[in-house]
C-alpha positions as CSV (number, residue, x, y, z in Angstrom):
1,M,13.2,-16.7,64.5
2,V,15.9,-18.7,62.7
3,G,18.2,-15.7,62.7
4,I,17.8,-15.2,66.5
5,L,18.5,-18.9,67.2
6,A,21.6,-18.9,65.0
7,M,22.9,-15.8,66.7
8,A,22.3,-17.3,70.2
9,R,24.2,-20.5,69.4
10,P,26.6,-19.6,66.5
11,G,28.9,-22.6,66.9
12,I,26.0,-25.0,66.7
13,A,24.5,-23.1,63.8
14,S,27.8,-23.1,61.9
15,V,28.1,-26.9,62.3
16,A,24.5,-27.4,61.5
17,I,24.7,-25.3,58.3
18,E,27.9,-27.2,57.3
19,Q,26.3,-30.6,57.9
20,I,23.1,-29.7,56.1
21,I,25.1,-28.7,53.0
22,G,27.0,-32.0,53.2
23,I,23.8,-33.9,53.3
24,F,22.3,-32.0,50.4
25,L,25.5,-32.7,48.4
26,I,25.3,-36.4,49.1
27,V,21.6,-36.6,48.3
28,S,22.0,-34.7,45.0
29,G,25.1,-36.8,44.2
30,V,23.2,-40.0,44.6
31,A,20.3,-38.6,42.6
32,L,22.6,-37.5,39.8
33,L,24.4,-40.9,39.9
34,L,21.1,-42.7,39.5
35,S,20.2,-40.4,36.7
36,A,23.5,-41.1,35.0
37,I,23.2,-44.8,35.3
38,F,19.5,-45.3,34.6
39,G,18.6,-42.2,32.7
40,K,17.7,-42.2,29.0
41,A,20.0,-39.3,28.1
42,K,23.4,-40.7,27.0
43,K,25.1,-37.5,25.8
44,H,25.9,-36.2,29.3
45,R,26.4,-39.6,31.1
46,V,30.1,-39.1,31.7
47,L,29.7,-35.5,32.8
48,D,26.9,-36.6,35.1
49,L,29.0,-39.4,36.6
50,L,31.9,-37.0,37.2
51,S,29.6,-34.4,38.7
52,S,27.9,-36.9,41.0
53,A,31.3,-38.2,42.2
54,L,32.4,-34.6,43.0
55,R,29.2,-34.0,44.9
56,L,29.4,-37.2,46.8
57,I,33.1,-36.7,47.7
58,T,32.5,-33.1,48.8
59,G,29.4,-34.1,50.8
60,I,31.2,-36.9,52.6
61,L,34.2,-34.7,53.3
62,L,31.9,-32.0,54.8
63,I,30.2,-34.6,57.0
64,V,33.5,-36.3,58.1
65,K,35.9,-33.2,58.3
66,V,33.6,-30.8,60.2
67,V,36.2,-28.2,61.2
68,S,37.8,-28.1,57.7
69,G,34.3,-27.9,56.2
70,V,33.3,-25.0,58.3
71,V,36.5,-23.1,57.4
72,A,35.9,-23.8,53.7
73,L,32.3,-22.7,53.9
74,T,33.5,-19.5,55.6
75,L,35.0,-18.5,52.2
76,V,31.8,-19.5,50.4
77,V,29.5,-17.6,52.8
78,A,31.7,-14.5,52.6
79,S,31.4,-14.6,48.8
80,V,27.6,-15.1,49.0
81,F,27.3,-12.2,51.4
82,I,29.4,-9.9,49.1
83,V,27.4,-10.9,46.0
84,E,24.1,-10.5,47.9
85,G,25.2,-7.1,49.2
86,I,26.1,-5.9,45.7
87,F,22.8,-7.1,44.2
88,G,20.8,-5.8,47.2
89,I,22.3,-2.3,46.8
90,L,21.6,-2.3,43.0
91,F,18.0,-3.5,43.6
92,A,17.4,-0.8,46.2
93,L,18.8,1.9,44.0
94,R,16.5,0.7,41.2
95,F,13.4,1.2,43.5
96,R,14.6,4.5,45.0
97,G,11.6,6.8,44.7
98,K,9.3,4.1,43.6
99,N,8.9,2.2,46.9
100,P,9.2,3.9,50.3
101,A,10.9,0.9,51.8
102,W,13.8,1.0,49.3
103,I,16.0,2.2,52.2
104,W,15.5,-1.1,54.0
105,V,16.7,-3.0,51.0
106,L,19.7,-0.7,50.7
107,F,20.4,-1.3,54.4
108,N,20.3,-5.0,53.9
109,G,22.6,-4.8,50.9
110,I,25.1,-2.7,52.8
111,T,24.9,-4.9,55.8
112,A,25.5,-8.1,53.7
113,L,28.5,-6.4,52.0
114,I,30.0,-5.5,55.4
115,L,29.4,-9.0,56.8
116,G,31.1,-10.5,53.8
117,G,34.1,-8.2,54.4
118,M,34.2,-9.0,58.1
119,L,34.3,-12.7,57.3
120,L,37.2,-12.3,55.0
121,A,39.0,-9.9,57.4
122,K,39.0,-12.5,60.3
123,F,39.5,-15.6,58.1
124,P,40.2,-18.3,59.3
125,S,40.4,-17.6,63.0
126,D,36.7,-16.9,63.6
127,S,35.5,-19.6,61.2
128,T,34.1,-21.9,63.8
129,W,31.4,-19.6,65.1
130,V,31.2,-16.7,62.7
131,I,29.2,-18.5,60.0
132,G,26.3,-19.2,62.4
133,F,26.3,-15.8,63.9
134,L,26.5,-13.8,60.6
135,F,24.0,-16.1,59.0
136,G,21.7,-15.4,61.9
137,L,22.3,-11.6,61.7
138,N,21.9,-11.6,57.9
139,S,18.7,-13.6,58.1
140,L,17.2,-11.3,60.7
141,I,18.0,-8.2,58.7
142,L,16.8,-9.7,55.5
143,G,13.6,-10.8,57.1
144,V,12.9,-7.2,58.5
145,S,13.8,-5.6,55.1
146,L,11.4,-8.0,53.2
147,I,8.6,-7.4,55.7
148,M,9.1,-3.6,55.4
149,F,9.3,-3.8,51.6
150,A,6.1,-5.9,51.5
151,L,4.2,-3.5,53.9
152,A,5.1,-0.6,51.6
153,M,3.9,-2.3,48.4
154,P,0.4,-0.8,48.5
155,K,2.0,2.7,48.5
156,A,4.6,1.8,45.9
157,Q,4.6,3.4,42.4
158,E,4.8,1.0,39.5
159,A,8.3,0.3,38.4
């Protein structure tokens, strides 16, 4: 359902994803800052303070500079899709012959790899809408592949 909604309104989904990540960074930065100030562990206090500052600054920049944040996240999402694709393909090949739905996992891995490549190929011109659309498409395909994999589990051979 999330995948379909993201594909229907990709610009809104791109901004929503970017803003949610900004909020998570701010919340985790505050939590880490409080841990650094009030925590018992003193060994990592300076590192925790620096890490919390980085998270807070990045989160605030994502919230304030929406377009720049979406463009930056396009590179991050492309990288995630490429890594997900590689691992998906390796996972599928590991279960080839052991689970009849391995082909769905392979399809998901190949699709994620292609989507990551598409993001990089059109960077940065399509950044404003492509994150939401590709996130939606990837979510939809991942959901179908996981459902098919789960439905085939009773027929699967032990790995």
